PDB file of N, CA, C and O in Angstrom:
ATOM      1  N   UNK A   1      -3.088 -24.081 -24.057  1.00  0.00           N
ATOM      2  CA  UNK A   1      -3.144 -25.383 -23.442  1.00  0.00           C
ATOM      3  C   UNK A   1      -1.783 -26.060 -23.509  1.00  0.00           C
ATOM      4  O   UNK A   1      -1.409 -26.789 -22.591  1.00  0.00           O
ATOM      5  N   UNK A   2      -1.051 -25.832 -24.569  1.00  0.00           N
ATOM      6  CA  UNK A   2       0.267 -26.445 -24.713  1.00  0.00           C
ATOM      7  C   UNK A   2       1.188 -25.972 -23.595  1.00  0.00           C
ATOM      8  O   UNK A   2       1.938 -26.768 -23.029  1.00  0.00           O
ATOM      9  N   UNK A   3       1.136 -24.677 -23.272  1.00  0.00           N
ATOM     10  CA  UNK A   3       1.981 -24.162 -22.187  1.00  0.00           C
ATOM     11  C   UNK A   3       1.589 -24.781 -20.850  1.00  0.00           C
ATOM     12  O   UNK A   3       2.451 -25.077 -20.023  1.00  0.00           O
ATOM     13  N   UNK A   4       0.282 -24.977 -20.636  1.00  0.00           N
ATOM     14  CA  UNK A   4      -0.182 -25.611 -19.401  1.00  0.00           C
ATOM     15  C   UNK A   4       0.370 -27.021 -19.292  1.00  0.00           C
ATOM     16  O   UNK A   4       0.814 -27.434 -18.220  1.00  0.00           O
ATOM     17  N   UNK A   5       0.347 -27.757 -20.386  1.00  0.00           N
ATOM     18  CA  UNK A   5       0.895 -29.117 -20.405  1.00  0.00           C
ATOM     19  C   UNK A   5       2.398 -29.080 -20.177  1.00  0.00           C
ATOM     20  O   UNK A   5       2.929 -29.889 -19.416  1.00  0.00           O
ATOM     21  N   UNK A   6       3.091 -28.144 -20.830  1.00  0.00           N
ATOM     22  CA  UNK A   6       4.545 -28.029 -20.659  1.00  0.00           C
ATOM     23  C   UNK A   6       4.921 -27.752 -19.205  1.00  0.00           C
ATOM     24  O   UNK A   6       5.905 -28.291 -18.699  1.00  0.00           O
ATOM     25  N   UNK A   7       4.143 -26.919 -18.544  1.00  0.00           N
ATOM     26  CA  UNK A   7       4.468 -26.518 -17.177  1.00  0.00           C
ATOM     27  C   UNK A   7       4.027 -27.555 -16.150  1.00  0.00           C
ATOM     28  O   UNK A   7       4.785 -27.887 -15.238  1.00  0.00           O
ATOM     29  N   UNK A   8       2.800 -28.071 -16.295  1.00  0.00           N
ATOM     30  CA  UNK A   8       2.215 -28.922 -15.257  1.00  0.00           C
ATOM     31  C   UNK A   8       1.999 -30.369 -15.679  1.00  0.00           C
ATOM     32  O   UNK A   8       1.513 -31.173 -14.883  1.00  0.00           O
ATOM     33  N   UNK A   9       2.348 -30.717 -16.907  1.00  0.00           N
ATOM     34  CA  UNK A   9       2.201 -32.095 -17.364  1.00  0.00           C
ATOM     35  C   UNK A   9       0.834 -32.379 -17.959  1.00  0.00           C
ATOM     36  O   UNK A   9      -0.111 -31.610 -17.787  1.00  0.00           O
ATOM     37  N   UNK A  10       0.749 -33.489 -18.656  1.00  0.00           N
ATOM     38  CA  UNK A  10      -0.472 -33.878 -19.360  1.00  0.00           C
ATOM     39  C   UNK A  10      -1.646 -34.072 -18.407  1.00  0.00           C
ATOM     40  O   UNK A  10      -2.787 -33.781 -18.764  1.00  0.00           O
ATOM     41  N   UNK A  11      -1.378 -34.557 -17.206  1.00  0.00           N
ATOM     42  CA  UNK A  11      -2.461 -34.799 -16.249  1.00  0.00           C
ATOM     43  C   UNK A  11      -3.197 -33.519 -15.861  1.00  0.00           C
ATOM     44  O   UNK A  11      -4.313 -33.584 -15.345  1.00  0.00           O
ATOM     45  N   UNK A  12      -2.593 -32.362 -16.101  1.00  0.00           N
ATOM     46  CA  UNK A  12      -3.235 -31.098 -15.747  1.00  0.00           C
ATOM     47  C   UNK A  12      -4.440 -30.794 -16.628  1.00  0.00           C
ATOM     48  O   UNK A  12      -5.276 -29.971 -16.254  1.00  0.00           O
ATOM     49  N   UNK A  13      -4.550 -31.434 -17.783  1.00  0.00           N
ATOM     50  CA  UNK A  13      -5.678 -31.177 -18.680  1.00  0.00           C
ATOM     51  C   UNK A  13      -6.592 -32.385 -18.854  1.00  0.00           C
ATOM     52  O   UNK A  13      -7.607 -32.294 -19.545  1.00  0.00           O
ATOM     53  N   UNK A  14      -6.252 -33.498 -18.248  1.00  0.00           N
ATOM     54  CA  UNK A  14      -7.092 -34.691 -18.337  1.00  0.00           C
ATOM     55  C   UNK A  14      -8.352 -34.485 -17.503  1.00  0.00           C
ATOM     56  O   UNK A  14      -8.328 -33.830 -16.461  1.00  0.00           O
ATOM     57  N   UNK A  15      -9.452 -35.058 -17.986  1.00  0.00           N
ATOM     58  CA  UNK A  15     -10.705 -34.984 -17.240  1.00  0.00           C
ATOM     59  C   UNK A  15     -10.530 -35.668 -15.894  1.00  0.00           C
ATOM     60  O   UNK A  15     -10.011 -36.780 -15.804  1.00  0.00           O
ATOM     61  N   UNK A  16     -10.972 -34.983 -14.862  1.00  0.00           N
ATOM     62  CA  UNK A  16     -10.924 -35.560 -13.532  1.00  0.00           C
ATOM     63  C   UNK A  16     -11.980 -34.877 -12.674  1.00  0.00           C
ATOM     64  O   UNK A  16     -12.675 -33.964 -13.119  1.00  0.00           O
ATOM     65  N   UNK A  17     -12.081 -35.333 -11.462  1.00  0.00           N
ATOM     66  CA  UNK A  17     -13.019 -34.756 -10.516  1.00  0.00           C
ATOM     67  C   UNK A  17     -12.734 -33.262 -10.356  1.00  0.00           C
ATOM     68  O   UNK A  17     -11.581 -32.833 -10.398  1.00  0.00           O
ATOM     69  N   UNK A  18     -13.791 -32.480 -10.173  1.00  0.00           N
ATOM     70  CA  UNK A  18     -13.627 -31.043  -9.990  1.00  0.00           C
ATOM     71  C   UNK A  18     -12.712 -30.753  -8.809  1.00  0.00           C
ATOM     72  O   UNK A  18     -12.825 -31.365  -7.747  1.00  0.00           O
ATOM     73  N   UNK A  19     -11.820 -29.824  -9.013  1.00  0.00           N
ATOM     74  CA  UNK A  19     -10.884 -29.436  -7.959  1.00  0.00           C
ATOM     75  C   UNK A  19     -11.504 -28.315  -7.134  1.00  0.00           C
ATOM     76  O   UNK A  19     -12.173 -27.435  -7.675  1.00  0.00           O
ATOM     77  N   UNK A  20     -11.282 -28.351  -5.840  1.00  0.00           N
ATOM     78  CA  UNK A  20     -11.783 -27.319  -4.936  1.00  0.00           C
ATOM     79  C   UNK A  20     -10.706 -26.259  -4.734  1.00  0.00           C
ATOM     80  O   UNK A  20      -9.550 -26.574  -4.450  1.00  0.00           O
ATOM     81  N   UNK A  21     -11.104 -25.001  -4.885  1.00  0.00           N
ATOM     82  CA  UNK A  21     -10.209 -23.876  -4.636  1.00  0.00           C
ATOM     83  C   UNK A  21     -10.768 -23.109  -3.441  1.00  0.00           C
ATOM     84  O   UNK A  21     -11.867 -22.558  -3.515  1.00  0.00           O
ATOM     85  N   UNK A  22     -10.030 -23.074  -2.360  1.00  0.00           N
ATOM     86  CA  UNK A  22     -10.494 -22.392  -1.150  1.00  0.00           C
ATOM     87  C   UNK A  22     -10.623 -20.889  -1.412  1.00  0.00           C
ATOM     88  O   UNK A  22      -9.955 -20.352  -2.296  1.00  0.00           O
ATOM     89  N   UNK A  23     -11.481 -20.214  -0.647  1.00  0.00           N
ATOM     90  CA  UNK A  23     -11.591 -18.758  -0.795  1.00  0.00           C
ATOM     91  C   UNK A  23     -10.252 -18.046  -0.593  1.00  0.00           C
ATOM     92  O   UNK A  23      -9.970 -17.046  -1.252  1.00  0.00           O
ATOM     93  N   UNK A  24      -9.435 -18.565   0.318  1.00  0.00           N
ATOM     94  CA  UNK A  24      -8.124 -17.956   0.572  1.00  0.00           C
ATOM     95  C   UNK A  24      -7.206 -18.084  -0.643  1.00  0.00           C
ATOM     96  O   UNK A  24      -6.494 -17.143  -0.993  1.00  0.00           O
ATOM     97  N   UNK A  25      -7.228 -19.252  -1.280  1.00  0.00           N
ATOM     98  CA  UNK A  25      -6.398 -19.448  -2.469  1.00  0.00           C
ATOM     99  C   UNK A  25      -6.897 -18.586  -3.621  1.00  0.00           C
ATOM    100  O   UNK A  25      -6.096 -17.988  -4.339  1.00  0.00           O
ATOM    101  N   UNK A  26      -8.206 -18.518  -3.801  1.00  0.00           N
ATOM    102  CA  UNK A  26      -8.769 -17.666  -4.854  1.00  0.00           C
ATOM    103  C   UNK A  26      -8.335 -16.218  -4.651  1.00  0.00           C
ATOM    104  O   UNK A  26      -7.945 -15.539  -5.601  1.00  0.00           O
ATOM    105  N   UNK A  27      -8.407 -15.754  -3.407  1.00  0.00           N
ATOM    106  CA  UNK A  27      -8.014 -14.374  -3.114  1.00  0.00           C
ATOM    107  C   UNK A  27      -6.530 -14.154  -3.406  1.00  0.00           C
ATOM    108  O   UNK A  27      -6.149 -13.115  -3.946  1.00  0.00           O
ATOM    109  N   UNK A  28      -5.708 -15.114  -3.056  1.00  0.00           N
ATOM    110  CA  UNK A  28      -4.271 -15.026  -3.346  1.00  0.00           C
ATOM    111  C   UNK A  28      -4.031 -14.931  -4.854  1.00  0.00           C
ATOM    112  O   UNK A  28      -3.225 -14.119  -5.310  1.00  0.00           O
ATOM    113  N   UNK A  29      -4.728 -15.756  -5.614  1.00  0.00           N
ATOM    114  CA  UNK A  29      -4.578 -15.773  -7.069  1.00  0.00           C
ATOM    115  C   UNK A  29      -5.059 -14.457  -7.669  1.00  0.00           C
ATOM    116  O   UNK A  29      -4.398 -13.889  -8.538  1.00  0.00           O
ATOM    117  N   UNK A  30      -6.206 -13.976  -7.209  1.00  0.00           N
ATOM    118  CA  UNK A  30      -6.759 -12.710  -7.707  1.00  0.00           C
ATOM    119  C   UNK A  30      -5.797 -11.558  -7.423  1.00  0.00           C
ATOM    120  O   UNK A  30      -5.597 -10.696  -8.279  1.00  0.00           O
ATOM    121  N   UNK A  31      -5.203 -11.534  -6.238  1.00  0.00           N
ATOM    122  CA  UNK A  31      -4.273 -10.455  -5.877  1.00  0.00           C
ATOM    123  C   UNK A  31      -3.022 -10.464  -6.747  1.00  0.00           C
ATOM    124  O   UNK A  31      -2.416  -9.415  -6.969  1.00  0.00           O
ATOM    125  N   UNK A  32      -2.634 -11.620  -7.235  1.00  0.00           N
ATOM    126  CA  UNK A  32      -1.493 -11.690  -8.160  1.00  0.00           C
ATOM    127  C   UNK A  32      -1.767 -10.827  -9.395  1.00  0.00           C
ATOM    128  O   UNK A  32      -0.860 -10.195  -9.936  1.00  0.00           O
ATOM    129  N   UNK A  33      -3.020 -10.807  -9.829  1.00  0.00           N
ATOM    130  CA  UNK A  33      -3.396 -10.023 -11.012  1.00  0.00           C
ATOM    131  C   UNK A  33      -3.651  -8.565 -10.639  1.00  0.00           C
ATOM    132  O   UNK A  33      -3.079  -7.656 -11.239  1.00  0.00           O
ATOM    133  N   UNK A  34      -4.509  -8.348  -9.651  1.00  0.00           N
ATOM    134  CA  UNK A  34      -4.948  -6.987  -9.344  1.00  0.00           C
ATOM    135  C   UNK A  34      -3.906  -6.149  -8.614  1.00  0.00           C
ATOM    136  O   UNK A  34      -3.783  -4.953  -8.882  1.00  0.00           O
ATOM    137  N   UNK A  35      -3.162  -6.746  -7.710  1.00  0.00           N
ATOM    138  CA  UNK A  35      -2.209  -5.977  -6.903  1.00  0.00           C
ATOM    139  C   UNK A  35      -0.793  -5.985  -7.473  1.00  0.00           C
ATOM    140  O   UNK A  35      -0.074  -4.989  -7.392  1.00  0.00           O
ATOM    141  N   UNK A  36      -0.404  -7.114  -8.047  1.00  0.00           N
ATOM    142  CA  UNK A  36       0.964  -7.239  -8.551  1.00  0.00           C
ATOM    143  C   UNK A  36       1.074  -6.974 -10.045  1.00  0.00           C
ATOM    144  O   UNK A  36       2.178  -6.908 -10.584  1.00  0.00           O
ATOM    145  N   UNK A  37      -0.074  -6.820 -10.722  1.00  0.00           N
ATOM    146  CA  UNK A  37      -0.065  -6.467 -12.133  1.00  0.00           C
ATOM    147  C   UNK A  37       0.328  -7.579 -13.089  1.00  0.00           C
ATOM    148  O   UNK A  37       0.688  -7.311 -14.235  1.00  0.00           O
ATOM    149  N   UNK A  38       0.265  -8.823 -12.634  1.00  0.00           N
ATOM    150  CA  UNK A  38       0.604  -9.945 -13.517  1.00  0.00           C
ATOM    151  C   UNK A  38      -0.566 -10.234 -14.444  1.00  0.00           C
ATOM    152  O   UNK A  38      -1.714  -9.939 -14.109  1.00  0.00           O
ATOM    153  N   UNK A  39      -0.286 -10.803 -15.594  1.00  0.00           N
ATOM    154  CA  UNK A  39      -1.353 -11.111 -16.546  1.00  0.00           C
ATOM    155  C   UNK A  39      -2.170 -12.300 -16.058  1.00  0.00           C
ATOM    156  O   UNK A  39      -1.671 -13.166 -15.340  1.00  0.00           O
ATOM    157  N   UNK A  40      -3.431 -12.323 -16.463  1.00  0.00           N
ATOM    158  CA  UNK A  40      -4.302 -13.433 -16.092  1.00  0.00           C
ATOM    159  C   UNK A  40      -3.780 -14.746 -16.653  1.00  0.00           C
ATOM    160  O   UNK A  40      -3.846 -15.777 -15.983  1.00  0.00           O
ATOM    161  N   UNK A  41      -3.267 -14.721 -17.863  1.00  0.00           N
ATOM    162  CA  UNK A  41      -2.734 -15.935 -18.478  1.00  0.00           C
ATOM    163  C   UNK A  41      -1.549 -16.468 -17.682  1.00  0.00           C
ATOM    164  O   UNK A  41      -1.480 -17.660 -17.385  1.00  0.00           O
ATOM    165  N   UNK A  42      -0.628 -15.593 -17.342  1.00  0.00           N
ATOM    166  CA  UNK A  42       0.565 -15.993 -16.592  1.00  0.00           C
ATOM    167  C   UNK A  42       0.189 -16.604 -15.236  1.00  0.00           C
ATOM    168  O   UNK A  42       0.719 -17.645 -14.849  1.00  0.00           O
ATOM    169  N   UNK A  43      -0.719 -15.953 -14.531  1.00  0.00           N
ATOM    170  CA  UNK A  43      -1.137 -16.443 -13.215  1.00  0.00           C
ATOM    171  C   UNK A  43      -1.886 -17.764 -13.352  1.00  0.00           C
ATOM    172  O   UNK A  43      -1.671 -18.685 -12.564  1.00  0.00           O
ATOM    173  N   UNK A  44      -2.764 -17.859 -14.347  1.00  0.00           N
ATOM    174  CA  UNK A  44      -3.500 -19.111 -14.579  1.00  0.00           C
ATOM    175  C   UNK A  44      -2.549 -20.265 -14.841  1.00  0.00           C
ATOM    176  O   UNK A  44      -2.751 -21.366 -14.329  1.00  0.00           O
ATOM    177  N   UNK A  45      -1.525 -20.025 -15.627  1.00  0.00           N
ATOM    178  CA  UNK A  45      -0.538 -21.071 -15.910  1.00  0.00           C
ATOM    179  C   UNK A  45       0.260 -21.428 -14.662  1.00  0.00           C
ATOM    180  O   UNK A  45       0.503 -22.605 -14.396  1.00  0.00           O
ATOM    181  N   UNK A  46       0.666 -20.422 -13.899  1.00  0.00           N
ATOM    182  CA  UNK A  46       1.449 -20.676 -12.684  1.00  0.00           C
ATOM    183  C   UNK A  46       0.689 -21.534 -11.678  1.00  0.00           C
ATOM    184  O   UNK A  46       1.274 -22.396 -11.022  1.00  0.00           O
ATOM    185  N   UNK A  47      -0.604 -21.296 -11.561  1.00  0.00           N
ATOM    186  CA  UNK A  47      -1.414 -22.038 -10.593  1.00  0.00           C
ATOM    187  C   UNK A  47      -2.079 -23.274 -11.204  1.00  0.00           C
ATOM    188  O   UNK A  47      -2.774 -24.015 -10.509  1.00  0.00           O
ATOM    189  N   UNK A  48      -1.865 -23.494 -12.498  1.00  0.00           N
ATOM    190  CA  UNK A  48      -2.413 -24.684 -13.144  1.00  0.00           C
ATOM    191  C   UNK A  48      -3.923 -24.676 -13.274  1.00  0.00           C
ATOM    192  O   UNK A  48      -4.558 -25.730 -13.227  1.00  0.00           O
ATOM    193  N   UNK A  49      -4.504 -23.494 -13.438  1.00  0.00           N
ATOM    194  CA  UNK A  49      -5.956 -23.427 -13.605  1.00  0.00           C
ATOM    195  C   UNK A  49      -6.323 -24.050 -14.954  1.00  0.00           C
ATOM    196  O   UNK A  49      -5.761 -23.667 -15.980  1.00  0.00           O
ATOM    197  N   UNK A  50      -7.249 -24.997 -14.964  1.00  0.00           N
ATOM    198  CA  UNK A  50      -7.523 -25.774 -16.169  1.00  0.00           C
ATOM    199  C   UNK A  50      -8.425 -25.095 -17.190  1.00  0.00           C
ATOM    200  O   UNK A  50      -8.621 -25.625 -18.283  1.00  0.00           O
ATOM    201  N   UNK A  51      -8.979 -23.927 -16.852  1.00  0.00           N
ATOM    202  CA  UNK A  51      -9.957 -23.296 -17.718  1.00  0.00           C
ATOM    203  C   UNK A  51      -9.622 -21.822 -17.844  1.00  0.00           C
ATOM    204  O   UNK A  51      -9.431 -21.141 -16.836  1.00  0.00           O
ATOM    205  N   UNK A  52      -9.549 -21.323 -19.063  1.00  0.00           N
ATOM    206  CA  UNK A  52      -9.143 -19.926 -19.248  1.00  0.00           C
ATOM    207  C   UNK A  52     -10.180 -18.925 -18.752  1.00  0.00           C
ATOM    208  O   UNK A  52      -9.856 -17.755 -18.549  1.00  0.00           O
ATOM    209  N   UNK A  53     -11.412 -19.360 -18.554  1.00  0.00           N
ATOM    210  CA  UNK A  53     -12.449 -18.467 -18.058  1.00  0.00           C
ATOM    211  C   UNK A  53     -12.575 -18.431 -16.545  1.00  0.00           C
ATOM    212  O   UNK A  53     -13.299 -17.596 -16.004  1.00  0.00           O
ATOM    213  N   UNK A  54     -11.890 -19.313 -15.868  1.00  0.00           N
ATOM    214  CA  UNK A  54     -12.019 -19.428 -14.421  1.00  0.00           C
ATOM    215  C   UNK A  54     -11.543 -18.165 -13.698  1.00  0.00           C
ATOM    216  O   UNK A  54     -12.285 -17.598 -12.895  1.00  0.00           O
ATOM    217  N   UNK A  55     -10.346 -17.731 -13.967  1.00  0.00           N
ATOM    218  CA  UNK A  55      -9.783 -16.566 -13.279  1.00  0.00           C
ATOM    219  C   UNK A  55     -10.556 -15.283 -13.596  1.00  0.00           C
ATOM    220  O   UNK A  55     -10.843 -14.519 -12.675  1.00  0.00           O
ATOM    221  N   UNK A  56     -10.905 -15.014 -14.862  1.00  0.00           N
ATOM    222  CA  UNK A  56     -11.717 -13.812 -15.116  1.00  0.00           C
ATOM    223  C   UNK A  56     -13.043 -13.823 -14.350  1.00  0.00           C
ATOM    224  O   UNK A  56     -13.503 -12.776 -13.894  1.00  0.00           O
ATOM    225  N   UNK A  57     -13.654 -14.998 -14.207  1.00  0.00           N
ATOM    226  CA  UNK A  57     -14.895 -15.096 -13.429  1.00  0.00           C
ATOM    227  C   UNK A  57     -14.651 -14.770 -11.965  1.00  0.00           C
ATOM    228  O   UNK A  57     -15.436 -14.048 -11.349  1.00  0.00           O
ATOM    229  N   UNK A  58     -13.572 -15.294 -11.404  1.00  0.00           N
ATOM    230  CA  UNK A  58     -13.239 -15.001 -10.006  1.00  0.00           C
ATOM    231  C   UNK A  58     -13.012 -13.505  -9.808  1.00  0.00           C
ATOM    232  O   UNK A  58     -13.477 -12.925  -8.827  1.00  0.00           O
ATOM    233  N   UNK A  59     -12.297 -12.887 -10.743  1.00  0.00           N
ATOM    234  CA  UNK A  59     -11.999 -11.454 -10.633  1.00  0.00           C
ATOM    235  C   UNK A  59     -13.282 -10.636 -10.714  1.00  0.00           C
ATOM    236  O   UNK A  59     -13.458  -9.681  -9.957  1.00  0.00           O
ATOM    237  N   UNK A  60     -14.174 -11.002 -11.625  1.00  0.00           N
ATOM    238  CA  UNK A  60     -15.457 -10.309 -11.752  1.00  0.00           C
ATOM    239  C   UNK A  60     -16.253 -10.410 -10.459  1.00  0.00           C
ATOM    240  O   UNK A  60     -16.803  -9.418  -9.982  1.00  0.00           O
ATOM    241  N   UNK A  61     -16.313 -11.610  -9.895  1.00  0.00           N
ATOM    242  CA  UNK A  61     -17.036 -11.811  -8.634  1.00  0.00           C
ATOM    243  C   UNK A  61     -16.379 -11.021  -7.502  1.00  0.00           C
ATOM    244  O   UNK A  61     -17.071 -10.440  -6.666  1.00  0.00           O
ATOM    245  N   UNK A  62     -15.065 -11.000  -7.475  1.00  0.00           N
ATOM    246  CA  UNK A  62     -14.333 -10.268  -6.436  1.00  0.00           C
ATOM    247  C   UNK A  62     -14.642  -8.771  -6.515  1.00  0.00           C
ATOM    248  O   UNK A  62     -14.885  -8.128  -5.493  1.00  0.00           O
ATOM    249  N   UNK A  63     -14.632  -8.225  -7.723  1.00  0.00           N
ATOM    250  CA  UNK A  63     -14.907  -6.798  -7.899  1.00  0.00           C
ATOM    251  C   UNK A  63     -16.357  -6.463  -7.547  1.00  0.00           C
ATOM    252  O   UNK A  63     -16.655  -5.378  -7.048  1.00  0.00           O
ATOM    253  N   UNK A  64     -17.239  -7.408  -7.813  1.00  0.00           N
ATOM    254  CA  UNK A  64     -18.659  -7.205  -7.551  1.00  0.00           C
ATOM    255  C   UNK A  64     -18.992  -7.333  -6.064  1.00  0.00           C
ATOM    256  O   UNK A  64     -19.762  -6.537  -5.525  1.00  0.00           O
ATOM    257  N   UNK A  65     -18.413  -8.329  -5.411  1.00  0.00           N
ATOM    258  CA  UNK A  65     -18.781  -8.659  -4.033  1.00  0.00           C
ATOM    259  C   UNK A  65     -17.697  -8.383  -2.994  1.00  0.00           C
ATOM    260  O   UNK A  65     -17.955  -8.406  -1.791  1.00  0.00           O
ATOM    261  N   UNK A  66     -16.501  -8.126  -3.466  1.00  0.00           N
ATOM    262  CA  UNK A  66     -15.398  -7.849  -2.541  1.00  0.00           C
ATOM    263  C   UNK A  66     -14.737  -9.048  -1.954  1.00  0.00           C
ATOM    264  O   UNK A  66     -13.801  -8.913  -1.166  1.00  0.00           O
TER     265      UNK A  66
END
């Protein structure tokens, strides 16, 4: 969480309205991990994902449903 704050500021972890991630953006983020071999943590930090379980869930759904 400290790295997320360092990169994206304190507002990145403050409670706020749920953010919408389009299917296209999710696919782009997932491909960063699956196709480019980047770590889930690194990609999550780069995109400012507020929850460490979000990206693994997206990847699981992607592998399951395509």
